C-alpha positions in Angstrom: 118.1 113.0 -133.1 117.7 109.8 -134.0 114.2 107.7 -133.7 113.9 104.3 -133.5 110.9 103.1 -135.1 108.8 99.7 -134.1 106.3 97.5 -136.1 105.5 94.5 -133.7 103.4 91.7 -134.9 102.2 88.7 -133.1 105.5 86.6 -133.9 107.9 89.5 -135.3 109.5 93.0 -134.5 110.5 94.9 -137.5 112.2 98.0 -137.1 114.1 101.3 -138.5 116.7 103.6 -136.8 116.3 106.8 -138.7 118.3 110.0 -138.2 116.0 112.8 -138.1 118.3 115.1 -138.9 118.4 114.4 -142.9 115.6 111.5 -142.1 118.0 109.0 -143.7 117.8 105.1 -142.3 120.9 104.4 -140.6 119.7 100.7 -139.9 116.9 98.3 -140.3 115.8 95.0 -139.9 113.3 92.1 -138.3 113.4 89.9 -135.0 111.0 87.2 -136.2 109.7 83.7 -135.2 109.3 85.3 -131.6 107.8 82.3 -129.6 108.9 79.6 -132.0 112.3 79.8 -132.3 114.0 83.1 -133.2 115.9 84.8 -136.1 117.2 88.1 -136.8 118.0 89.9 -139.9 119.8 93.6 -139.9 121.0 95.9 -142.4 122.9 99.2 -142.1 123.1 102.2 -144.3 126.7 101.5 -145.5 125.4 97.8 -146.4 126.9 96.0 -143.3 124.4 92.8 -142.6 124.1 90.5 -139.9 121.8 87.4 -139.6 121.6 85.0 -136.8 119.2 82.3 -135.2 118.4 83.4 -131.7 116.3 82.2 -128.8 113.0 84.7 -128.8 110.7 82.9 -126.7 108.8 86.7 -125.8 109.2 90.1 -127.3 111.6 91.0 -124.4 114.4 88.8 -125.7 113.7 90.1 -129.1 114.2 93.5 -128.1 117.5 92.4 -126.1 118.9 91.3 -129.2 118.0 94.3 -131.4 119.8 96.6 -128.7 122.8 94.4 -129.0 122.7 94.4 -132.7 122.4 98.2 -133.0 125.3 98.8 -130.4 127.7 95.6 -130.7 129.4 94.1 -133.3 130.4 94.4 -137.0 127.1 95.7 -137.9 126.8 98.3 -134.7 125.6 101.9 -135.7 125.7 103.6 -132.4 127.6 103.3 -129.2 124.7 102.6 -126.6 120.9 103.3 -126.3 121.4 106.8 -125.0 122.1 108.1 -128.4 118.6 107.3 -129.3 115.8 110.2 -128.2 112.5 108.2 -128.4 110.8 105.2 -129.7 107.8 105.4 -132.2 105.5 102.3 -132.3 103.0 101.5 -134.8 99.6 100.6 -133.5 96.8 99.3 -135.5 93.9 99.5 -133.6 93.0 102.7 -131.2 89.6 102.6 -131.9 87.6 105.5 -130.5 89.9 105.8 -127.5 93.0 107.0 -129.4 92.4 109.6 -132.1 95.9 111.0 -131.9 99.5 110.0 -131.2 100.7 109.7 -127.7 103.0 109.0 -125.1 102.9 105.3 -124.2 102.4 105.4 -120.7 101.5 102.4 -118.3 97.8 103.5 -118.6 98.0 103.8 -122.5 99.6 100.3 -123.0 97.0 98.9 -120.9 94.1 100.6 -123.1 96.0 99.5 -126.2 96.1 95.8 -125.0 92.4 96.5 -124.1 91.5 96.8 -127.5 93.1 93.8 -128.5 89.3 92.2 -129.0 89.0 94.4 -132.0 92.5 93.7 -133.7 93.4 90.2 -132.0 96.4 89.5 -134.1 97.9 92.7 -133.7 97.1 94.8 -130.4 98.1 92.4 -127.8 101.7 91.8 -129.6 102.0 95.6 -129.7 101.0 95.7 -126.1 103.7 92.9 -125.7 106.4 94.9 -127.5 105.6 98.4 -125.5 106.2 96.4 -122.4 109.0 94.5 -123.5 110.8 97.9 -124.9 110.0 99.4 -121.5 112.0 97.0 -119.7 114.9 97.0 -122.1 115.8 100.6 -123.1 116.7 103.4 -120.8 114.0 104.9 -118.6 114.7 108.6 -120.0 113.8 107.2 -123.7 110.4 107.9 -124.3 107.8 105.7 -126.3 105.4 107.2 -128.6 102.4 105.4 -130.0 101.0 106.0 -133.5 97.6 104.6 -134.5 96.5 103.4 -138.1 93.1 104.1 -137.1 93.8 107.7 -135.9 93.7 109.2 -139.4 90.2 108.0 -139.8 88.7 109.3 -137.0 87.8 112.3 -138.9 84.9 110.3 -141.2 81.5 111.4 -140.4 78.9 109.2 -138.7 77.2 108.5 -141.7 80.4 106.9 -143.4 81.2 104.9 -140.1 78.1 103.7 -138.8 76.8 100.2 -140.1 73.0 99.4 -140.6 72.8 97.2 -137.5 70.9 98.0 -134.3 72.4 101.0 -132.6 73.2 99.0 -129.2 75.9 97.4 -131.4 77.7 100.4 -131.7 77.2 101.8 -128.3 78.0 98.4 -126.5 80.1 96.4 -128.6 81.9 99.3 -130.4 81.1 97.9 -134.1 81.7 100.3 -136.7 84.0 101.1 -139.4 87.6 102.0 -138.1 89.7 102.2 -141.5 93.2 101.0 -141.5 96.5 102.2 -143.4 96.2 105.7 -142.1 99.8 106.5 -141.7 100.2 105.4 -145.4 97.6 107.4 -146.6 98.5 110.5 -144.4 101.9 110.4 -145.7 101.3 110.0 -149.5 98.5 112.7 -149.5 100.8 115.1 -147.5 103.7 114.1 -150.0 101.6 114.8 -152.9 100.4 118.2 -151.8 104.1 119.5 -151.1 104.9 118.1 -154.7 102.4 120.1 -156.0 103.3 123.1 -154.1 99.6 123.3 -152.6 98.6 123.0 -149.1 96.6 119.5 -148.3 93.6 121.5 -147.1 93.1 122.5 -150.8 92.9 119.0 -152.2 90.5 116.2 -152.6 92.2 113.0 -153.0 91.5 109.4 -153.7 94.7 107.6 -151.9 94.8 103.9 -153.2 97.2 101.7 -151.0 97.5 98.4 -152.8 99.5 95.4 -151.6 98.8 92.3 -149.8 96.4 94.3 -147.8 94.8 97.2 -149.6 92.7 100.1 -148.7 91.4 103.0 -150.7 90.8 106.6 -148.8 88.8 109.7 -149.8 90.9 112.4 -148.5 89.0 115.8 -148.8 90.8 118.6 -147.2 93.3 116.5 -145.6 91.2 114.4 -143.8 89.6 110.8 -144.1 86.4 111.3 -144.8 85.8 107.6 -146.2 87.7 104.4 -146.2 87.3 100.9 -147.7 88.5 98.7 -144.6 85.9 98.4 -141.8 85.5 97.2 -138.5 88.5 95.1 -139.3 91.3 94.8 -142.4 88.8 92.3 -144.3 86.5 95.0 -145.7 86.8 96.6 -149.1 88.8 95.6 -152.0 89.8 91.8 -152.8 93.2 91.4 -151.3 96.1 88.9 -151.3 94.4 86.3 -149.1 91.5 88.3 -147.7 88.0 88.4 -149.5 87.0 91.9 -149.1 83.3 93.3 -149.3 80.8 90.3 -148.9 77.5 89.6 -148.2 76.9 88.8 -144.4 74.4 86.1 -145.4 77.0 84.7 -148.0 79.3 84.4 -144.8 76.8 82.7 -142.8 75.7 80.5 -145.6 79.3 79.6 -146.2 79.7 78.9 -142.5 76.8 76.2 -142.2 77.5 74.5 -145.4 81.3 73.8 -144.5 80.2 73.5 -140.9 82.7 75.9 -139.7 83.1 77.5 -136.3 83.2 81.5 -136.1 87.0 81.1 -135.8 87.3 78.9 -138.8 85.1 81.1 -140.7 87.6 84.2 -140.2 90.5 82.1 -140.7 88.8 81.3 -144.4 87.7 84.5 -145.1 91.0 86.1 -144.1 93.5 83.7 -145.0 92.5 81.5 -147.8 90.5 83.8 -149.8 91.4 86.9 -151.9 93.7 86.5 -154.7 94.7 83.1 -153.4 90.9 81.8 -153.0 89.9 82.8 -156.6 93.2 82.0 -158.6 94.1 79.0 -156.9 97.6 80.0 -157.8 98.8 82.3 -155.2 98.3 85.5 -153.0 100.9 87.2 -154.4 100.1 89.6 -157.5 103.3 89.1 -159.0 102.5 85.2 -159.6 98.8 86.3 -160.7 100.2 88.5 -163.5 102.5 86.2 -164.8 99.7 83.2 -164.6 97.3 86.1 -166.7 100.0 86.4 -169.2 100.1 82.6 -169.6 96.5 82.5 -170.5 95.1 81.3 -167.1 91.6 82.2 -166.6 91.3 82.4 -163.1 94.2 84.4 -162.6 92.5 86.7 -165.5 89.5 87.0 -163.3 91.1 87.9 -160.0 92.9 90.4 -161.7 89.6 91.9 -163.4 88.1 91.8 -160.2 90.8 94.1 -158.3 90.9 96.5 -161.2 87.0 96.9 -161.2 86.8 97.2 -157.6 89.6 99.7 -157.4 87.8 101.4 -160.4 84.3 101.2 -158.3 85.7 102.8 -155.3 87.5 105.8 -157.1 84.0 106.6 -158.6 82.5 106.1 -155.1 85.0 108.3 -153.3 84.7 111.1 -156.0 81.2 111.2 -155.6 81.3 111.5 -152.0 83.9 114.4 -152.1 81.7 116.0 -154.9 84.8 116.2 -157.1 88.5 114.4 -157.1 91.8 116.4 -158.0 94.2 113.8 -157.7 94.3 109.9 -157.6 97.4 108.3 -155.9 98.6 104.9 -156.4 100.9 103.6 -153.3 101.9 100.6 -151.8 103.7 97.2 -153.1 101.1 96.7 -155.9 100.1 100.5 -156.2 103.8 101.6 -156.7 105.1 98.3 -158.7 102.0 96.9 -160.9 101.4 99.4 -164.3 99.0 96.8 -165.3 96.9 97.3 -162.1 97.1 100.8 -162.5 96.0 101.0 -166.4 93.0 98.3 -165.7 92.0 100.7 -162.8 91.9 103.7 -164.6 90.6 102.6 -167.8 87.2 103.9 -168.9 87.3 106.6 -166.5 86.6 109.4 -169.0 83.3 110.4 -166.9 85.4 111.5 -164.3 88.3 113.3 -166.5 90.7 110.6 -165.9 93.3 109.7 -168.4 96.6 108.0 -168.1 100.0 108.1 -170.0 100.1 104.5 -170.7 103.3 104.5 -171.9 105.3 106.4 -169.0 102.7 104.1 -166.7 104.4 101.2 -168.2 107.8 102.6 -167.2 107.2 103.6 -163.7 108.2 101.4 -160.6 108.7 102.7 -156.9 109.3 106.1 -157.5 107.5 109.6 -157.4 105.6 110.4 -160.7 102.6 111.7 -162.2 101.1 109.2 -164.9 98.2 111.0 -166.2 98.2 112.3 -169.5 98.4 116.3 -170.4 94.6 116.6 -171.0 93.3 114.4 -168.1 91.5 116.7 -165.7 92.1 114.6 -162.7 96.0 113.7 -161.9 97.2 110.3 -161.5 100.4 110.0 -159.3 102.3 107.0 -158.0 103.7 108.0 -154.6 105.8 105.9 -152.8 105.0 105.3 -149.3 107.1 105.5 -146.2 105.0 104.6 -143.0 108.0 104.6 -140.6 109.1 108.1 -141.7 105.7 109.4 -140.7 105.9 107.6 -137.4 109.4 109.1 -136.7 108.0 112.8 -137.7 105.1 112.0 -135.1 107.3 110.9 -132.7 109.8 113.7 -133.2 106.9 116.4 -132.8 105.4 114.8 -129.9 108.8 114.3 -127.8 109.8 118.1 -128.9 106.6 119.4 -128.3 
């Protein structure tokens, strides 16, 4: 059985075709610059590639090109779309409407679109992609939607509520939703399997660190708290996002810089974080290189990130009344030993000790990096959100 996994943005359409027989990737690629030109890049499991500039006025044309690329030409991998059993879509925001993976009916697609106010960059794009896919693929091929926020619907009220008038929650749906749910679910299940234990028997702090970062407390396989909030802006300092900030500081900045609400949002989401503090880059690799060259603002940026990760590990250990393992995943978590070392230093109070020499050698592979005498295990666990979406999709269409 072959599953096509789609991750749609406002101007992009990333995809993977996965053979669920052995969970191997048959092909993957990206249709980008939708609405502003168009370009497709495509790679097959055996190394064939295809790239071309295209005309993508909407997601529909991008889907048509995707189908053409999969089925025709020198980089084709299937004869026609009837070989695909289902399409799984990543959806960022499901709010309290969607707590589980489901079939994408017309009503479901409309509901996803109706939640666009809570995720303006993502949900409308997801709805466009779902409708475009429906117009292009055979009618008998089911579409399935998997929600980033779904994993966090197990958070208790004391964790997801904000201290604002209750009417804001009831009428405006203002609460913590959390994101990166598919990643946190994948890596915690992966670690449990690696340890030969049931995830229900573990307390795990999962650190998904990348250009966007979040940390989640996973107790007995369920999210009980997480750092991202109403939007993905909250929590850790990130590539261009400020992370947690006093709300009065936001209104102060807005007034002093004479910015509108949308301009303020742009400022905090796109011009802050690593980029804003360092003045160098939003990429942690550039920050690390600048630290090695003695740049003080880059050093400050690095120290802020490491300190905040450490703080949340401690907070979530307290929230769960213990911790068995800490996971590092995502682009930074998997490939930045200096961040892992900085975040885990001076955590003797929790019994966390790294094997610092081993840690320096680990990039992008599953490995335990804590020392033999560490009471809490520390692991690098590569994430695979697309595979989890494919597994969810397969389970639903077969179930």
